[in-house]
C-alpha positions in Angstrom: 245.0 59.7 334.1 243.5 56.6 332.6 245.1 57.4 329.2 248.7 57.4 330.5 250.6 54.2 331.2 251.8 54.7 334.7 254.2 52.5 336.6 255.6 52.8 340.1 259.0 54.4 340.1 258.4 56.7 337.1 259.2 60.3 337.2 256.1 62.2 336.2 255.3 65.8 335.4 251.8 66.8 336.6 250.1 69.9 335.4 247.4 71.4 337.7 245.2 74.5 337.2 248.0 76.9 338.2 251.0 74.7 339.0 253.4 72.4 337.2 255.0 69.8 339.5 257.4 66.8 339.1 257.8 63.9 341.4 258.3 60.1 341.7 255.2 57.9 341.4 254.9 55.8 344.6 251.2 54.7 344.6 248.3 54.6 342.2 244.7 54.2 343.5 243.0 50.9 342.7 240.4 52.7 340.6 243.1 55.1 339.2 241.2 58.0 340.7 244.3 59.3 342.4 248.1 59.1 342.6 250.7 59.7 345.2 254.1 61.2 344.5 257.3 61.6 346.5 260.0 64.2 346.2 257.4 66.6 344.7 258.9 69.8 343.3 257.4 72.8 341.8 258.9 73.4 338.3 258.7 77.1 338.4 259.3 78.1 342.1 261.5 75.1 342.8 259.8 74.6 346.1 259.8 71.0 347.6 256.6 69.5 348.8 257.7 66.0 349.9 254.9 63.4 349.4 251.7 64.7 347.8 248.4 63.1 346.6 246.6 64.3 343.5 243.1 63.4 342.3 241.9 63.0 338.7 239.6 66.0 339.1 242.4 68.4 339.7 245.0 67.0 337.2 245.0 68.8 333.8 247.8 66.8 332.1 250.3 64.1 333.0 253.7 63.5 331.2 255.9 60.5 331.9 259.6 61.3 332.1 262.6 58.9 332.1 263.2 57.9 335.7 266.9 58.6 335.8 269.4 60.6 333.9 271.3 57.5 333.0 268.2 56.0 331.3 267.8 59.3 329.4 271.2 59.0 327.9 270.7 55.4 326.9 270.3 55.7 323.1 270.7 52.5 321.2 273.8 52.5 318.9 271.7 50.8 316.2 269.5 53.9 315.8 271.1 56.1 313.3 269.7 59.3 314.9 271.6 62.1 316.6 270.1 62.7 320.0 271.2 66.0 321.5 270.2 68.2 324.4 268.9 65.2 326.1 266.0 66.2 328.4 267.5 65.4 331.8 265.5 66.7 334.7 267.5 70.0 334.9 267.2 70.8 331.2 263.4 69.9 331.2 262.9 72.2 334.1 264.5 75.1 332.3 262.3 74.4 329.2 259.1 74.0 331.2 259.8 77.2 333.1 260.4 79.1 329.8 257.2 77.7 328.4 255.1 78.6 331.5 256.6 82.1 331.7 255.5 83.1 328.1 254.3 86.7 327.6 251.0 87.0 325.8 250.3 90.0 323.9 246.9 91.0 322.3 247.0 94.7 322.1 249.6 97.5 321.7 249.9 98.4 325.4 252.8 98.9 327.8 253.4 95.1 327.7 253.6 95.1 324.0 256.2 98.1 323.9 258.3 96.5 326.6 258.4 93.3 324.7 259.2 94.8 321.4 262.0 97.0 323.0 263.5 93.7 324.3 263.2 91.8 321.0 264.7 94.6 319.0 267.9 94.2 321.1 268.1 90.5 320.1 269.8 89.2 317.0 268.7 85.6 317.1 265.3 84.2 317.7 262.8 81.5 316.5 259.4 82.2 315.1 256.3 80.1 314.8 252.7 80.6 313.5 249.5 78.9 314.3 246.6 78.1 311.9 248.6 78.5 308.7 248.6 74.9 307.4 247.2 76.0 304.1 249.4 79.0 303.5 247.5 82.0 302.0 244.4 79.8 301.9 244.3 79.4 305.7 241.1 80.9 307.0 242.4 83.0 309.8 246.1 82.9 311.1 245.9 82.9 314.9 249.1 83.4 316.7 252.7 84.5 316.0 255.2 83.3 318.6 258.9 84.5 318.9 261.4 82.7 321.2 264.8 84.0 322.2 267.2 81.8 324.3 265.3 82.6 327.5 262.0 84.2 326.7 258.8 83.5 324.6 256.5 86.1 323.3 253.1 85.2 321.8 251.3 87.8 319.7 247.6 87.4 318.9 247.7 88.5 315.3 244.1 87.4 314.9 243.1 90.5 316.8 246.0 93.0 316.5 247.3 92.0 313.0 251.0 92.5 312.4 252.3 95.8 313.6 255.2 97.8 312.1 257.4 96.7 315.0 256.7 93.0 314.3 257.2 93.6 310.6 260.6 94.8 311.2 261.5 91.7 313.2 260.4 89.5 310.3 262.0 91.4 307.5 265.2 93.1 308.4 268.4 91.4 307.6 270.2 92.1 310.9 268.1 89.5 312.6 268.8 85.7 312.4 265.5 83.9 312.3 264.8 80.3 312.8 261.5 78.7 311.8 259.9 75.4 310.6 258.5 75.0 307.1 259.2 78.5 305.8 257.2 77.8 302.7 253.8 78.2 304.3 255.1 80.9 306.8 256.3 83.0 303.9 253.1 82.5 301.9 250.9 83.6 304.7 253.0 86.6 305.7 253.3 87.7 302.1 249.6 87.3 300.9 247.7 87.8 304.2 249.8 90.5 305.8 251.9 92.0 303.0 255.1 91.1 304.8 258.2 89.8 302.9 259.9 87.4 305.2 263.6 88.0 305.5 266.5 85.4 305.7 265.7 82.4 307.8 267.2 79.1 308.9 264.5 76.4 308.2 264.6 73.5 310.6 262.5 71.4 308.2 264.9 71.9 305.3 267.9 71.0 307.5 266.2 67.8 308.6 265.4 66.9 305.0 269.0 67.5 303.9 270.5 65.5 306.8 268.1 62.7 306.1 269.0 62.6 302.4 272.7 62.4 303.1 272.1 59.5 305.5 270.1 57.7 302.7 266.9 57.8 304.7 263.4 58.1 303.2 262.2 61.6 303.8 258.6 62.2 304.9 257.5 65.3 303.1 254.7 65.8 305.6 256.6 65.5 308.8 255.3 68.0 311.4 257.4 70.1 313.7 256.4 68.1 316.7 257.5 64.8 315.0 260.8 66.4 314.0 261.4 67.7 317.5 260.7 64.3 319.0 263.0 62.6 316.6 266.0 64.6 317.7 265.2 65.5 321.4 264.2 63.0 324.1 260.8 64.4 325.3 258.4 62.9 327.7 255.5 60.8 326.2 252.7 63.0 324.8 254.6 66.2 325.4 252.7 67.9 322.6 248.8 68.1 322.5 247.9 67.7 318.9 244.2 68.3 319.7 244.5 72.0 320.6 242.4 74.3 318.6 244.3 77.6 318.2 241.5 79.5 316.4 239.1 79.5 319.3 238.6 82.6 321.4 239.1 83.5 324.2 242.4 81.6 324.3 242.8 79.2 327.3 246.1 79.0 329.2 246.8 75.5 327.8 246.4 76.8 324.3 249.0 79.5 324.9 251.3 77.0 326.5 251.1 74.8 323.4 252.0 77.7 321.2 255.0 78.2 323.4 256.0 74.6 323.0 255.9 75.0 319.2 258.5 77.7 319.3 260.8 76.9 322.3 262.8 74.1 320.5 263.7 76.0 317.3 266.9 77.4 318.6 268.2 74.3 320.3 267.4 72.3 317.1 269.4 74.8 315.0 272.2 74.5 317.4 272.1 70.7 317.1 271.9 70.6 313.3 274.8 73.1 312.7 277.2 72.3 315.5 276.7 68.6 316.0 275.9 67.4 312.5 276.8 69.8 309.7 280.1 71.1 311.4 281.0 67.8 313.0 284.0 67.4 310.6 285.1 71.0 311.0 285.2 70.6 314.8 287.1 67.3 314.4 289.8 69.2 312.4 289.9 72.1 314.8 290.5 69.6 317.7 293.2 67.8 315.6 295.0 71.0 314.9 294.8 72.2 318.6 296.4 69.0 319.7 299.2 69.1 317.2 301.6 70.9 319.6 300.3 69.8 323.1 300.6 66.1 322.1 304.4 66.3 322.3 305.2 65.8 325.9 309.0 66.4 325.4 309.9 69.9 326.2 312.9 70.2 323.7 311.2 68.4 320.8 308.1 70.5 321.2 310.2 73.5 319.9 310.5 71.8 316.6 306.7 71.3 316.5 306.2 74.9 317.5 308.3 76.0 314.5 306.5 73.6 312.1 303.0 75.2 312.3 302.7 74.9 308.6 303.0 71.1 308.8 300.2 71.0 311.4 298.0 73.0 309.0 298.8 70.6 306.2 297.7 67.7 308.3 294.2 69.1 308.5 292.0 67.1 306.2 291.1 69.8 303.5 288.3 67.5 302.3 286.5 67.7 305.5 287.6 71.0 306.8 284.4 73.0 306.5 281.2 71.1 307.0 279.3 68.2 305.7 279.2 69.5 302.1 276.5 66.9 301.0 274.2 68.1 303.7 274.8 71.7 302.6 274.3 70.9 298.9 271.1 69.1 299.7 270.1 72.1 301.9 270.7 74.5 299.1 268.9 72.5 296.5 265.8 72.1 298.8 265.9 75.8 299.5 266.0 76.6 295.7 263.2 74.3 295.0 260.9 75.7 297.5 
């Protein structure tokens, strides 16, 4: 608690041994040994507890959130960064719930088969691996996490290796995979496990391509956590960079951190494609859709109705598809990997 800058009125997220709670800070002990929150709510069960007091000895982690939704949406116009999926309280609750409800799998039991059965029905998911920073030279890859839009599955590949079922999820073309830094992921899978990774959307390459088109200096060593924090408004110190994923047995906080590293991949892909790369395309779609409705005159609108070709011609052909500079940069970076 002493490591977090706390002020009265802040909305804080408090992680206990078996609970994750959110509330408004109304009092801090003079020796900072305890804190009192009002409007306390359990992030998972949604139960309200009113005013509660929590002591340092029972608090595992504290994260400061913005106090109001209005402040969350207050992004300075001078900062040239797209901020989407702003973490209002409702969105953060959904994300935390998804993180806390991860499914951990370390053997091919019934839970494994149920999870694989579910995943094979999906077509779109994010994947992340832990302890692979050095590619094939990594000592021992630890975890493989797969996130769908509403679930997270964490496989302990240090103990169970990569099964035939997981292999199919990583290689078959019918699945649309999203990852971060596919260069090391592919290297590890190919040389450590004999798995050839299938087609993927790489969040890191998309970030690099977008940054280049905006004339920004690109940090080649940017981490997933830094990239996520750049585009999404997260509470301070949301990620714990000191977690050791190679230690066994795995602690609950280690598993939750692995879940954090995969849960934002699909939202980030949605941001990059639909709010940045396809921005001009959506502008043209909106322009075309208004070409008839904008004429309020009932009779004159008949002429517009007959002139659909003119409406098509008004669409800016140069910006119809997507941000081509971003795509060219994306293609060049993918080719050079």
